C-alpha positions as CSV (number, residue, x, y, z in Angstrom):
1,M,15.7,-14.5,-4.4
2,I,18.0,-12.2,-5.2
3,L,16.9,-9.7,-3.0
4,N,16.4,-12.1,0.3
5,T,20.1,-13.4,-0.8
6,K,21.6,-9.8,-0.8
7,W,19.6,-8.6,2.2
8,S,20.5,-11.9,4.2
9,V,24.3,-11.2,3.0
10,F,23.8,-6.9,4.6
11,I,21.8,-8.7,7.3
12,N,24.6,-11.0,8.5
13,S,27.8,-8.4,7.8
14,K,26.6,-6.4,10.4
15,S,25.0,-6.2,13.9
16,R,21.4,-5.5,14.6
17,S,22.4,-2.6,16.7
18,E,25.0,-1.5,13.7
19,I,22.4,-1.5,11.5
20,V,19.2,0.4,13.8
21,A,22.4,3.5,14.6
22,E,23.3,3.8,10.8
23,Y,20.0,4.3,9.6
24,D,18.2,5.6,12.6
25,L,15.4,3.0,12.8
26,T,13.6,1.7,15.6
27,P,14.4,-1.9,16.4
28,S,10.9,-2.8,15.7
29,A,11.1,-1.2,11.9
30,L,14.2,-3.3,11.3
31,D,12.3,-6.4,12.4
32,R,9.2,-5.5,10.1
33,W,11.6,-5.1,7.0
34,I,13.2,-8.5,8.0
35,T,10.0,-10.2,8.1
36,Q,8.5,-8.4,5.2
37,A,12.0,-9.2,2.8
38,S,12.2,-12.9,4.3
39,Q,8.2,-13.3,3.3
40,S,7.7,-11.8,0.3
41,G,11.2,-11.0,-0.9
42,S,9.6,-7.2,-1.0
43,F,9.8,-4.3,1.1
44,K,7.4,-2.5,-0.5
45,T,4.0,-1.8,1.4
46,K,1.8,-2.8,-1.3
47,D,3.3,-6.4,-1.7
48,N,3.3,-7.2,1.6
49,R,-0.3,-6.7,2.6
50,S,-3.0,-9.2,3.2
51,P,-5.6,-10.2,1.3
52,Q,-8.0,-8.6,3.4
53,E,-6.0,-5.5,3.3
54,Q,-5.9,-5.9,-0.7
55,E,-9.8,-6.6,-0.7
56,L,-10.5,-3.6,1.6
57,I,-7.9,-0.9,-1.0
58,A,-10.1,-2.3,-3.9
59,L,-13.3,-2.1,-1.9
60,R,-12.5,1.5,-1.0
61,K,-11.4,2.3,-4.2
62,E,-14.5,1.2,-6.3
63,L,-16.6,2.9,-4.0
64,K,-14.6,5.8,-4.6
65,Q,-15.5,5.4,-8.4
66,L,-19.2,4.6,-8.0
67,R,-19.9,7.9,-5.8
68,M,-18.2,10.0,-8.9
69,E,-20.0,8.3,-11.0
70,N,-23.5,9.3,-8.9
71,D,-22.5,12.2,-8.7
72,I,-22.1,13.1,-12.4
73,L,-25.2,11.5,-12.9
74,K,-27.1,13.5,-10.2
75,Q,-25.7,17.1,-12.5
76,A,-26.9,15.3,-15.7
77,A,-30.2,15.2,-14.3
78,L,-30.2,18.6,-13.2
79,I,-29.3,19.8,-16.5
80,I,-31.9,17.4,-18.3
81,G,-34.5,18.7,-15.8
82,R,-33.6,22.5,-16.5
83,K,-33.9,22.0,-20.1
84,S,-37.2,20.3,-20.2
85,L,-38.2,23.2,-17.8
86,S,-37.2,25.6,-20.6
């Protein structure tokens, strides 16, 4: 990948301590970025999630949507109930 190649050139041109100091990083953050770049070729969090994390996010999104739909149905039932009493 192009990103991995560019990252490798950059990482190899400077020492680890220079990069940490220059970008005000912790050594563990730099290590995490290197791992992410080598595994997925991306530094974006969404590209580096495990399948379980992706499933959990999708399920939470679905739950939020279902709760919203449920609230809408409850409001509609109340409105219809009031109209039938009138």
